[in-house]
N, C-alpha and C positions, 0 to 999 in steps of 0.2 A: 502386178509388179513382180511377184515371185516367178511367174512364167518368163517375164522379160529378163530377169536376172539369170535364169537357167539358160536362156537363149544366148545371152552375152557370154556366159562361161563357155558354152559350146562353140561359139564363134571364135573365141580366143584359142580354144583347143585346135580348131581347124584353120587357124591363122587367117581369119576373115576380118578385114578392116571394117570397124563400125562406121568409118567415114565413107567408105565405098559402098557398104551394104548396111543400111540403117537397121538396127536390131528390131525396131517396131515393124518395119516392112517385112523382115524375115519371119517374125512372129505372126504377122497377118497372113503371109503366104501359107504358113503351116496351118493356121486356123482355117483358112479357106479350104485347104486340102482335106483336113479332118472333117469339116462340115459337109464336104462332098464325098466322104467315105473313100478317099484316095489314100492308100497306105504309103508309108515311107518308101517301100520298094517300088511301088507303082510310080510315085512321084519322081524318084531317081531315074526310072526308065523313060519317063516323059520329059525330063529336064533338058530342053534344047536351047534355052537362052542362058546367057552368063549368070543372070540373077537366079534362075531356077537351079542351075548347076551349083551355085554357092549355097543355096538353101538346102539342097538334097542331103549333104552329110550331117547338117545340123538336125534336120528332121529325122534322119536315120538313127541318131544317138539320143533323141529326146525321150523316148519311152524308158530307156535304161537310166537316164539322168533323173527322171521323176521317180522311178521305182527305187532308186538308191536313197531317196529322201522320203519314201513312203508318201508320195503326193501325186495328184492328178491335176490337169488343167481344166478350165471351164469346158473346153471342147470335149474333153474326155468323158464328161458327164453324159454325153450322147454317144460318143464313139464306143466306149466300153460296154454299155448295155446292149448296143447293136451287135458287137462282137460276141458277147456272151450268149445272146439269144440265137445267133447264127450257128455258133459252135456247139451248143448243148441243147439238143431236142428236149430233154427232160425238164430243163429250166424253162424253156419257151412254153412247153405244154402246161406247166404249172401256172405260168402267168396267163396263158390263154384261158385256162379254167377260171382263174380268179377274176379276170377282167373280160367278161363276156360282151361288153359294149365299150366302145372307145369313141369319145367325142373330142373333136379338135376344132377350136375356134380360130379364126383368122388363118384358115388353111392356106390362103394365098401367100402367106409369109413364112411357110415352112421351108427348111432347107432339106437337102438330100438325107442327112442323118435323121432328122426328125421324121421325115416321110417314111424312111425304112423302119424306124422304131414302131410307128403306127401300123405299118404293113405287117410286121412280125407279130405284133400283139393282136391284130384284128383278122389275120388270115384265116384262122380256123372257122370262126363264126361269121365273118363278113359283116359284123355289126359295127361298122365304122360310120359315124355321122360327122360330116365335115361341113363347117360353116365358113363361108368366105365370099369374097368379091374380087374377081380378077382385075377389075378396074382400080382396086385399091392396093395393089401389090407395090409396096414401097420399101421393102427391105432387101432388095437385090444386092445392095452394098455389103450385106452381112451374110450372103450366101442363099437367101431365100430364092426359090425357084418357082415362078408362077406356073410352070408346066405341071406342077403337082396338082393344082386345082383344075387346070385345063384338061388334063388327061385322067381325071378322077373316074369318069364313066368308063374309060377303057380299062383301067386297073380294077374297077369294081363293077363289072357288067350288070349285076343285079341291082345296082343302086337305083333308088328312086330320087330323082332330082326335083327339087322344089325351087322355082325361080320367084324371087320377090321383085316384081317389076315396079312397084310403087313404094316410095318411102314416106312415111307419115311422121 
């Protein structure tokens, strides 16, 4: 609700009619972009539809609006750690040392931001255990990308894959 309130205020600032552009749809578009690790600048550069062009300035102002009230969105709970680990080698190395093994259950339901967080934490040791079933990928509507599990062996070439062919 708080995020939606901020979105509505930014829409008013940019003179975007909530009747023409539903605030929930604007929030969902920004959430999808965040979960795909698409920055506001990248989103604006790729905004070719009227809807995306309406969303772009709202997305562009969102971080400052949250910062002004010392808040983050739910999506930022993934976005910000990924940004931190990408930008600060010393922080990433500290967490790589602390978490020598990373286990992800329901890997088929991870989105881009979740995948990148796992990759950043597990890159040094390569000790990433992923459990999942590509036939049970059901969260595409919230940004889950089944390619994360389908391409796991490509991204972790030394991985040992155990297929469970029977269910008891």
